NUTOR-904591 format. One record per residue (C-alpha): residue number from 1; residue in three letters; chain; x, y, z. Coordinates in nm, 2 decimals. Each point is the difference from the previous one (the first is absolute). Layout:
<sites>
i:aa:ch:xx:yy:zz
NUM:ala:A:X:Y:Z
...
</sites>
This chain:
<sites>
i:aa:ch:xx:yy:zz
1:met:A:3.77:-0.69:-4.00
2:ile:A:0.00:0.22:0.31
3:met:A:-0.29:-0.03:0.25
4:thr:A:-0.09:0.30:0.21
5:ile:A:-0.24:-0.01:0.30
6:glu:A:-0.17:0.32:0.11
7:leu:A:0.07:0.06:0.37
8:arg:A:-0.36:0.11:0.08
9:trp:A:-0.14:-0.31:-0.18
10:leu:A:0.23:-0.23:0.20
11:thr:A:-0.10:0.18:0.33
12:ala:A:-0.37:-0.03:-0.09
13:val:A:0.05:-0.37:-0.06
14:met:A:0.16:-0.04:0.34
15:leu:A:-0.28:0.19:0.17
16:val:A:-0.28:-0.19:-0.18
17:ser:A:0.18:-0.33:0.08
18:ile:A:-0.03:0.08:0.37
19:arg:A:-0.38:0.06:-0.04
20:leu:A:-0.05:-0.32:-0.20
21:gly:A:0.24:-0.20:0.22
22:val:A:-0.20:0.07:0.31
23:val:A:-0.33:-0.10:-0.17
24:phe:A:0.15:-0.32:-0.14
25:leu:A:0.17:-0.08:0.33
26:leu:A:-0.31:0.03:0.22
27:thr:A:-0.28:-0.11:-0.23
28:pro:A:-0.09:-0.37:0.02
29:val:A:-0.07:0.00:-0.38
30:phe:A:0.37:-0.07:-0.08
31:ser:A:0.11:-0.15:0.33
32:leu:A:-0.15:-0.34:-0.09
33:val:A:0.22:-0.03:-0.31
34:gly:A:0.31:-0.05:0.20
35:leu:A:0.24:0.18:-0.23
36:pro:A:0.36:0.05:0.11
37:val:A:0.09:0.34:0.13
38:asn:A:0.23:0.09:-0.29
39:val:A:-0.28:-0.08:-0.25
40:arg:A:-0.24:0.22:0.19
41:val:A:0.25:0.28:0.01
42:leu:A:0.06:-0.03:-0.38
43:leu:A:-0.38:-0.02:-0.06
44:val:A:-0.06:0.32:0.20
45:leu:A:0.28:0.19:-0.17
46:ala:A:-0.11:-0.11:-0.35
47:leu:A:-0.36:0.09:0.07
48:ala:A:0.10:0.34:0.15
49:ala:A:0.22:0.07:-0.31
50:met:A:-0.29:-0.08:-0.24
51:leu:A:-0.25:0.21:0.19
52:val:A:0.23:0.30:0.02
53:ser:A:0.09:-0.04:-0.37
54:gly:A:-0.36:0.01:-0.08
55:met:A:-0.06:0.33:0.19
56:ala:A:0.04:0.34:-0.14
57:gly:A:0.33:0.16:0.08
58:asn:A:-0.17:0.30:0.18
59:leu:A:-0.15:-0.24:0.26
60:tyr:A:0.34:-0.09:0.15
61:ala:A:0.17:0.33:-0.09
62:ala:A:-0.03:0.11:0.36
63:val:A:0.18:-0.31:0.13
64:pro:A:0.27:0.13:0.25
65:thr:A:0.36:-0.09:-0.05
66:ala:A:0.15:0.16:0.32
67:pro:A:0.07:-0.26:0.26
68:gly:A:-0.21:0.15:0.27
69:ala:A:-0.31:0.06:-0.22
70:leu:A:0.05:-0.34:-0.15
71:ala:A:-0.01:-0.17:0.34
72:val:A:-0.33:0.19:0.08
73:ala:A:-0.15:-0.11:-0.33
74:ala:A:0.10:-0.36:0.06
75:leu:A:-0.18:0.01:0.35
76:asn:A:-0.31:0.14:-0.18
77:glu:A:0.01:-0.28:-0.25
78:leu:A:0.04:-0.25:0.28
79:ala:A:-0.30:0.15:0.19
80:leu:A:-0.22:0.01:-0.32
81:gly:A:0.09:-0.36:-0.09
82:ser:A:-0.09:-0.11:0.36
83:leu:A:-0.34:0.17:-0.03
84:leu:A:-0.07:-0.18:-0.33
85:ala:A:0.13:-0.33:0.14
86:phe:A:-0.22:0.04:0.31
87:ala:A:-0.31:-0.01:-0.22
88:leu:A:0.11:-0.32:-0.16
89:leu:A:0.09:-0.15:0.34
90:ala:A:-0.33:0.10:0.16
91:gly:A:-0.20:-0.14:-0.30
92:phe:A:0.17:-0.34:0.00
93:ala:A:0.02:-0.01:0.38
94:ala:A:-0.38:-0.02:0.00
95:phe:A:0.02:-0.35:-0.14
96:gln:A:0.27:-0.09:0.25
97:leu:A:-0.21:0.13:0.29
98:gly:A:-0.31:-0.16:-0.13
99:gly:A:0.18:-0.33:-0.02
100:arg:A:0.13:0.05:0.35
101:ile:A:-0.35:0.05:0.13
102:leu:A:-0.11:-0.32:-0.18
103:asp:A:0.30:-0.19:0.15
104:ile:A:-0.11:0.09:0.35
105:gln:A:-0.36:-0.08:-0.06
106:leu:A:0.06:-0.34:-0.16
107:gly:A:0.28:-0.11:0.23
108:phe:A:0.29:0.05:-0.23
109:gly:A:0.15:0.27:0.22
110:val:A:0.23:-0.25:0.17
111:ala:A:0.16:-0.08:-0.33
112:gln:A:0.24:0.23:-0.18
113:leu:A:0.18:-0.01:-0.33
114:ile:A:0.35:0.12:-0.07
115:asp:A:0.00:0.25:-0.29
116:pro:A:0.31:-0.09:-0.20
117:thr:A:0.04:0.35:-0.13
118:thr:A:-0.02:0.19:0.33
119:arg:A:0.11:-0.28:0.23
120:ala:A:-0.29:0.09:0.23
121:gln:A:-0.29:-0.20:0.13
122:ala:A:-0.33:0.06:-0.18
123:pro:A:-0.36:-0.12:0.05
124:leu:A:-0.12:-0.29:-0.20
125:leu:A:-0.32:0.14:-0.16
126:gly:A:0.15:0.35:-0.01
127:thr:A:0.29:-0.12:-0.21
128:ile:A:-0.24:-0.18:-0.24
129:leu:A:-0.22:0.30:-0.04
130:asn:A:0.29:0.23:-0.05
131:met:A:0.14:-0.23:-0.27
132:ala:A:-0.34:-0.01:-0.16
133:ala:A:-0.02:0.38:0.01
134:val:A:0.34:0.04:-0.17
135:leu:A:-0.09:-0.25:-0.27
136:leu:A:-0.33:0.18:-0.07
137:phe:A:0.18:0.33:0.01
138:phe:A:0.22:-0.12:-0.29
139:ala:A:-0.29:-0.17:-0.17
140:ile:A:-0.21:0.32:-0.03
141:gly:A:0.29:0.20:-0.12
142:gly:A:0.07:0.18:0.33
143:his:A:0.37:0.00:-0.07
144:arg:A:-0.06:0.22:-0.31
145:leu:A:-0.21:0.23:0.21
146:leu:A:0.28:0.01:0.26
147:leu:A:0.25:0.11:-0.27
148:lys:A:-0.24:0.26:-0.13
149:gly:A:-0.05:0.13:0.35
150:leu:A:0.38:0.03:0.05
151:ala:A:0.03:0.18:-0.33
152:phe:A:-0.29:0.23:0.11
153:ser:A:0.18:0.08:0.33
154:leu:A:0.30:0.13:-0.20
155:tyr:A:-0.22:0.25:-0.17
156:ala:A:-0.21:0.09:0.30
157:val:A:0.31:0.03:0.23
158:pro:A:0.31:0.03:-0.22
159:pro:A:0.34:-0.13:0.14
160:gly:A:0.16:0.26:0.22
161:ser:A:-0.32:0.17:0.10
162:ser:A:-0.04:0.10:0.36
163:leu:A:-0.28:-0.15:0.21
164:ser:A:-0.22:0.23:0.20
165:gly:A:-0.08:-0.26:0.26
166:ile:A:-0.13:-0.35:0.07
167:pro:A:-0.38:-0.05:-0.07
168:val:A:-0.07:-0.16:0.34
169:arg:A:-0.38:-0.01:-0.07
170:leu:A:0.05:-0.21:-0.30
171:leu:A:0.22:-0.24:0.19
172:ile:A:-0.26:-0.04:0.27
173:glu:A:-0.27:-0.06:-0.25
174:gln:A:0.20:-0.26:-0.18
175:phe:A:0.08:-0.17:0.33
176:gly:A:-0.36:0.00:0.10
177:ala:A:-0.10:-0.14:-0.35
178:met:A:0.24:-0.29:0.06
179:phe:A:-0.22:-0.12:0.30
180:val:A:-0.32:0.06:-0.20
181:asn:A:0.13:-0.21:-0.30
182:ala:A:0.13:-0.27:0.24
183:thr:A:-0.36:-0.03:0.14
184:leu:A:-0.14:-0.02:-0.35
185:val:A:0.24:-0.29:-0.08
186:ala:A:-0.06:-0.19:0.32
187:gly:A:-0.36:0.10:0.07
188:pro:A:-0.19:-0.29:-0.17
189:val:A:0.21:-0.27:0.17
190:val:A:0.00:0.17:0.34
191:ile:A:-0.38:0.03:0.00
192:val:A:-0.05:-0.37:-0.09
193:val:A:0.25:-0.11:0.25
194:leu:A:-0.17:0.21:0.26
195:met:A:-0.33:-0.18:-0.08
196:val:A:0.19:-0.33:0.04
197:asp:A:0.13:0.11:0.34
198:val:A:-0.35:0.08:0.11
199:ala:A:-0.13:-0.34:-0.11
200:leu:A:0.28:-0.17:0.18
201:ala:A:-0.07:0.20:0.31
202:ile:A:-0.36:-0.12:-0.01
203:met:A:0.11:-0.36:-0.05
204:ser:A:0.24:0.03:0.30
205:arg:A:-0.30:0.09:0.22
206:thr:A:-0.24:-0.26:-0.13
207:leu:A:0.26:-0.28:-0.04
208:pro:A:0.27:0.06:0.26
209:gln:A:0.14:-0.35:-0.04
210:leu:A:0.14:0.10:-0.35
211:asn:A:0.35:0.13:-0.02
212:ile:A:-0.08:0.32:-0.19
213:phe:A:0.36:0.11:-0.03
214:ile:A:0.09:-0.32:-0.19
215:ile:A:-0.31:0.02:-0.21
216:gly:A:0.00:0.38:-0.06
217:leu:A:0.36:0.06:-0.11
218:pro:A:-0.01:-0.22:-0.31
219:leu:A:-0.36:0.11:-0.07
220:lys:A:0.10:0.37:0.01
221:ile:A:0.30:-0.07:-0.23
222:leu:A:-0.21:-0.19:-0.25
223:val:A:-0.29:0.25:0.00
224:gly:A:0.24:0.30:-0.02
225:leu:A:0.20:-0.14:-0.29
226:val:A:-0.31:-0.09:-0.19
227:val:A:-0.16:0.35:0.05
228:leu:A:0.33:0.16:-0.09
229:ala:A:0.02:-0.20:-0.33
230:ile:A:-0.36:0.09:-0.08
231:ala:A:0.05:0.37:0.09
232:met:A:0.32:0.03:-0.21
233:gly:A:-0.23:-0.01:-0.31
234:ser:A:-0.16:0.32:0.11
235:phe:A:0.31:0.18:0.12
236:ala:A:0.05:0.18:-0.34
237:pro:A:-0.17:0.33:0.12
238:val:A:0.20:-0.01:0.32
239:phe:A:0.33:-0.05:-0.18
240:ser:A:-0.09:0.27:-0.25
241:arg:A:-0.09:0.24:0.28
242:ile:A:0.33:-0.06:0.18
243:phe:A:0.21:0.04:-0.32
244:ala:A:-0.19:0.31:-0.11
245:gly:A:0.05:0.15:0.34
246:leu:A:0.38:-0.04:-0.04
247:phe:A:0.02:0.23:-0.30
248:glu:A:-0.26:0.24:0.13
249:asn:A:0.22:0.05:0.30
250:trp:A:0.30:0.05:-0.23
251:gln:A:-0.19:0.27:-0.18
252:ala:A:-0.11:0.17:0.32
253:val:A:0.36:0.00:0.13
254:leu:A:0.15:0.14:-0.32
255:ser:A:-0.28:0.26:-0.03
256:ser:A:0.08:0.13:0.35
257:tyr:A:0.34:0.13:-0.12
</sites>
């Protein structure tokens, strides 16, 4: 049996693997799994081959084969993959930023965790909220929506297409939404801790003999963790808004080309 591989199909797979590789490399959805590099490369290539095989042949018929045009197409795929990955990064960074705000307010800012996947220091509550967001993302079937979004991107912007420009406005909106979502995540705890600070300030004026720092630090930690545990039960609309905003941004980016 003789197997033949069409050159344009193989080129399309290589271009799509660049787009998918950037998304999988930068997104925190798959970074927590800790897969070896060779496994990730094979996963990206296999997924790219399956997606291209499911496409109509006319969608990747314009894939260039000349070295110069192929290099330009690869840069375009790299830029498009970076735009899609930025939406995922900004969405999950809201949990990291919200946790960082809580760490500062509760006194955990002096403590850092070592992320075994990135070998970098990470905030305590930010890491916990980020892990919870990834678990919820898989629990509600977000990974299936992610694959559907990647497949939709191939039909909206076929491999080898030229990009007219970078949608700077969409990037700024997504960057601003990250701070809004982080405020929604950390808002309930910050408000309650602020009330505790006001109460401690009044106590320090009425009872100056008390060591407010020694009393206030464990009190703020206890109250903050209790409020965070209670608020987690009502975070479903916030999580849904953040995850929905990810794919709305994808659709807006792809519609701009």
